[in-house]
C-alpha positions in Angstrom: 10.7 -12.9 3.0 8.8 -9.7 2.6 5.2 -10.4 1.9 4.2 -8.0 -0.8 1.6 -10.1 -2.5 -1.7 -11.5 -1.1 -4.8 -13.1 -2.4 -8.1 -12.4 -0.6 -11.7 -13.2 -1.1 -14.4 -10.5 -0.4 -18.1 -11.2 0.1 -20.6 -8.4 0.5 -23.8 -8.9 2.4 -27.2 -9.8 0.9 -30.0 -7.3 1.0 -32.9 -8.0 3.4 -36.2 -9.2 1.9 -39.3 -7.0 1.6 -42.2 -7.9 3.8 -45.8 -8.8 2.8 -47.9 -7.4 5.6 -51.4 -5.8 6.2 -52.5 -3.5 8.9 -54.6 -5.1 11.6 -56.1 -2.2 13.5 -59.4 -2.0 15.4 -62.1 -0.3 13.5 -60.0 -0.6 10.3 -61.4 -3.9 8.9 -59.9 -3.5 5.5 -56.5 -2.4 6.6 -54.1 -1.8 3.7 -50.6 -3.2 3.0 -47.9 -2.0 5.3 -44.9 -4.3 4.6 -41.6 -2.5 4.8 -38.5 -2.8 2.6 -35.4 -4.9 3.4 -32.2 -3.2 4.6 -29.1 -2.9 2.4 -26.4 -5.5 2.7 -22.9 -4.3 3.9 -20.2 -3.6 1.4 -16.6 -4.6 1.7 -14.4 -1.5 1.4 -10.6 -1.5 1.1 -9.0 1.5 2.8 -5.4 2.7 2.6 -3.9 2.9 6.1 -0.6 4.8 6.6 0.1 2.8 9.7 0.5 -0.4 7.7 3.8 -0.9 6.0 3.4 -4.5 4.7 0.5 -6.8 3.7 1.5 -8.8 6.8 -0.2 -6.2 8.9 -3.5 -7.4 7.5 -3.1 -10.7 9.4 -3.7 -14.2 8.1 -7.4 -13.8 7.3 -8.2 -14.8 3.7 -12.0 -14.2 3.4 -13.6 -10.9 4.3 -17.4 -11.1 4.6 -19.8 -8.3 5.4 -23.1 -8.8 7.2 -26.5 -9.1 5.4 -29.3 -6.5 5.7 -32.4 -7.3 7.9 -35.8 -8.1 6.4 -38.5 -5.4 6.3 -41.0 -5.1 9.1 -44.7 -4.3 9.6 -46.0 -0.7 9.7 -43.8 0.1 6.8 -40.6 -0.3 8.9 -37.5 -0.7 6.8 -35.1 -3.4 7.9 -31.8 -2.3 9.3 -29.0 -2.0 6.8 -25.7 -3.8 7.6 -22.6 -1.8 8.3 -19.9 -1.8 5.7 -16.8 -3.9 6.4 -13.7 -1.7 6.2 -10.5 -3.7 5.4 -7.3 -1.7 5.9 -4.4 -2.2 3.5 -1.0 -0.4 3.3 -0.6 2.7 1.2 0.6 1.8 -2.2 -1.5 -1.4 -2.6 -2.4 -2.3 -6.2 -5.6 -4.3 -6.5 -6.1 -6.7 -9.4 -8.8 -9.2 -10.3 -8.3 -12.9 -11.0 -7.4 -12.1 -14.6 -4.7 -9.6 -13.6 -6.7 -6.4 -14.6 -5.9 -3.4 -12.4 -9.0 -2.4 -10.5 -7.7 0.2 -8.0 -4.5 1.8 -6.8 -4.6 3.0 -3.2 -1.7 5.4 -2.7 -3.1 8.1 -0.4 -3.9 7.6 3.3 -7.7 7.2 3.8 -8.3 6.5 0.1 -11.1 4.0 -0.3 -12.3 1.5 -2.9 -15.5 -0.6 -2.8 -14.3 -4.1 -3.4 -17.8 -5.8 -3.1 -21.0 -3.8 -3.1 -23.8 -4.8 -0.7 -27.0 -6.1 -2.1 -30.0 -3.8 -2.3 -32.9 -4.3 0.1 -36.1 -5.9 -1.3 -39.4 -4.1 -1.7 -42.3 -4.6 0.7 -45.9 -5.0 -0.6 -46.6 -1.3 -0.1 -44.8 -0.6 -3.4 -47.2 -2.7 -5.4 -50.6 -1.0 -4.6 -52.5 0.0 -7.7 -56.0 1.1 -8.7 -56.7 -2.5 -9.6 -54.9 -4.3 -6.8 -55.5 -2.7 -3.4 -54.1 -5.6 -1.3 -51.0 -6.8 -3.2 -49.1 -9.8 -1.8 -46.2 -9.2 -4.0 -42.7 -8.4 -2.6 -39.2 -8.7 -3.9 -36.3 -10.5 -2.3 -33.1 -8.7 -1.3 -30.3 -8.5 -3.9 -27.5 -10.9 -3.6 -24.1 -9.7 -2.4 -21.0 -9.8 -4.6 -18.2 -12.4 -4.2 -14.9 -12.0 -5.9 -11.2 -12.9 -5.5 -8.7 -10.1 -5.4 -5.0 -10.1 -5.8 -3.2 -7.4 -3.7 0.3 -6.2 -4.7 2.2 -3.7 -2.5 4.8 -1.4 -4.0 6.3 0.5 -1.1 5.5 4.2 -1.2 8.6 6.1 -0.1 10.3 9.4 -1.0 13.8 8.0 -1.2 14.8 4.5 -2.3 18.2 3.2 -1.3 19.9 1.2 -4.0 23.1 -0.8 -3.5 24.8 -4.2 -3.9 24.9 -6.5 -0.8 27.5 -5.5 1.9 27.7 -1.9 0.7 26.7 -0.8 4.2 23.2 0.2 3.1 21.3 -1.1 6.1 23.9 0.4 8.5 23.7 3.7 6.8 19.9 3.9 7.1 20.3 3.2 10.8 22.4 6.4 11.0 20.0 8.7 9.1 16.6 7.4 10.1 14.5 5.8 12.8 14.5 2.5 11.0 16.5 -0.4 12.6 16.9 -3.2 10.0 18.9 -6.2 11.1 22.5 -6.2 9.9 25.0 -9.0 9.3 28.2 -9.6 7.4 26.7 -11.7 4.6 24.9 -11.2 1.3 21.2 -10.4 1.3 21.2 -9.3 5.0 18.0 -7.2 4.4 15.6 -9.6 2.9 12.6 -7.3 3.2 12.2 -3.6 2.6 12.3 -1.4 5.7 10.7 2.0 5.9 12.5 4.6 7.9 11.6 8.2 9.0 14.3 10.8 8.4 14.0 14.2 10.3 15.4 17.4 8.9 14.5 21.0 9.5 11.3 20.2 11.5 10.1 18.0 8.7 10.3 14.3 8.0 10.4 12.2 4.8 10.4 8.5 4.2 13.3 6.3 3.0 13.0 2.7 2.0 16.0 0.4 2.6 15.4 -2.2 0.0 17.1 -5.6 -0.5 20.4 -5.6 -2.2 20.9 -6.1 -5.9 23.1 -8.5 -7.8 24.1 -8.3 -11.4 21.4 -9.7 -13.6 18.6 -8.6 -11.2 16.6 -7.1 -14.1 16.6 -10.6 -15.6 15.2 -12.1 -12.4 18.4 -13.2 -10.8 18.7 -13.0 -7.0 15.8 -11.1 -5.6 15.3 -9.7 -9.2 12.0 -8.1 -9.8 11.0 -8.6 -6.1 13.5 -5.8 -5.4 13.1 -3.6 -8.5 9.4 -3.1 -8.4 9.6 -1.5 -5.0 11.6 1.6 -6.2 9.2 2.5 -9.1 7.3 5.0 -7.0 10.1 6.7 -5.1 10.7 10.3 -5.9 14.5 10.0 -5.8 17.2 7.4 -5.3 20.2 7.1 -3.0 23.0 4.9 -4.5 25.1 3.5 -1.7 28.5 2.4 -3.0 31.2 0.6 -1.1 34.0 3.1 -1.5 36.6 0.7 -0.3 36.2 -1.6 -3.3 38.7 -1.1 -6.1 35.9 -1.1 -8.8 33.5 1.2 -6.9 32.7 3.3 -10.0 32.0 0.1 -12.1 29.6 -1.0 -9.3 27.8 2.3 -9.7 27.5 1.8 -13.5 26.3 -1.7 -13.0 23.5 -0.5 -10.7 22.4 2.1 -13.2 22.4 -0.5 -15.9 20.2 -2.9 -13.9 17.7 -0.1 -13.3 17.7 0.9 -16.9 17.1 -2.7 -18.1 14.2 -3.1 -15.7 12.6 0.2 -16.6 14.3 3.1 -18.5 12.4 5.7 -16.5 14.1 4.6 -13.3 17.4 6.2 -14.3 15.7 9.5 -14.9 15.0 9.9 -11.3 17.2 12.4 -9.4 19.8 10.8 -7.2 22.5 11.1 -4.6 25.6 9.0 -4.4 26.8 8.0 -0.9 30.4 6.7 -1.2 30.3 4.7 2.0 32.9 3.3 4.4 34.7 6.7 4.7 36.3 5.4 7.9 38.5 3.4 5.6 40.7 4.6 2.7 38.3 5.6 -0.1 40.3 8.4 -1.6 41.1 6.5 -4.8 37.4 5.7 -5.5 36.4 9.3 -4.6 38.8 10.7 -7.2 37.4 8.5 -9.9 33.8 9.6 -9.3 34.9 13.2 -9.3 36.7 12.8 -12.7 33.5 11.4 -14.0 31.8 14.6 -12.8 29.6 12.7 -10.4 28.8 14.5 -7.1 29.4 12.2 -4.2 29.0 12.4 -0.4 31.6 10.4 1.5 29.8 8.7 4.4 30.6 6.3 7.2 27.9 4.2 8.8 30.4 3.4 11.5 31.3 6.9 12.8 28.5 9.0 11.2 30.8 11.0 8.9 28.9 12.8 6.1 25.5 11.7 7.3 24.3 15.3 8.1 25.3 16.4 4.6 23.6 13.3 3.1 20.3 14.0 4.9 20.4 17.6 3.7 21.0 16.5 0.1 18.2 13.9 0.2 15.8 16.5 1.7 16.4 18.7 -1.3 15.1 16.0 -3.6 11.8 15.4 -1.8 8.8 17.6 -2.9 7.5 19.8 -0.2 4.0 18.3 -0.4 5.5 14.9 0.5 7.2 16.2 3.7 5.4 15.8 7.0 5.7 17.9 10.1 7.5 16.2 12.9 5.0 14.4 15.2 2.8 13.1 12.4 3.8 9.5 13.3 1.9 9.6 16.6 -1.3 11.0 15.3 
């Protein structure tokens, strides 16, 4: 099953302690205070990484702990600050606290969020010199780091979301139009986890998400239910893949639209393309029904590739230019 939820614990580093020290130099019998400050503790920072497609890419580690800062030294030397710990997460990761409050939403590559801030370094005794106290022995300890539990939820960030009931040929079709290669079999729920694919067109690329098939009642939690539907919330457009060989193909399309509307009304406001699949078989009857309903369709075949070029062109037109990437971005 696609892992799109993960609980982690983050712990930032403690700040180093300030030092109580006095100069001990020849010919300076009353050497003054020279204790340095402690270094800053490392922070834990979550960073969106476009190379990650699932939370599984983070590995099995549950606790992420940054190092503590070093204590201050003599001669006013500040202790070394610890490096921040960078934790990469997939683009589209929603971060919540233990109570379910949304803390951050990392959608853009390289976007960062400080999950746990490192403790401040303590002050050495040089900070406490006054007209009254010339040789202070006072220092402060480094600040404690933060510790918190975070809940990560991934909603796939894709330009086009493929929507269809099981066995509509959705996975086979995405094989034809993109570089994705999901496993395909002749049984329901073949694709149990969303698969990102890269589609090339006119020296540009865009991302499609082949998402697990729906069943009627998915908006009420049946089948994969919300596990499926939440993944298409962020797509720019939808591709409805309909089995054109079925006698009730148009009713299937209406049912898909209804499930989306029941889950979130705004989903059916997204622009869409209809691929009437299995054109290698007799789908003329279904095609006529769609046309009488004034629905624009593209007859496709995942078997022989019929209509796939026209389909890619239609999908490209629905993707905003700012979301398209020049060919070759994957290897950078």
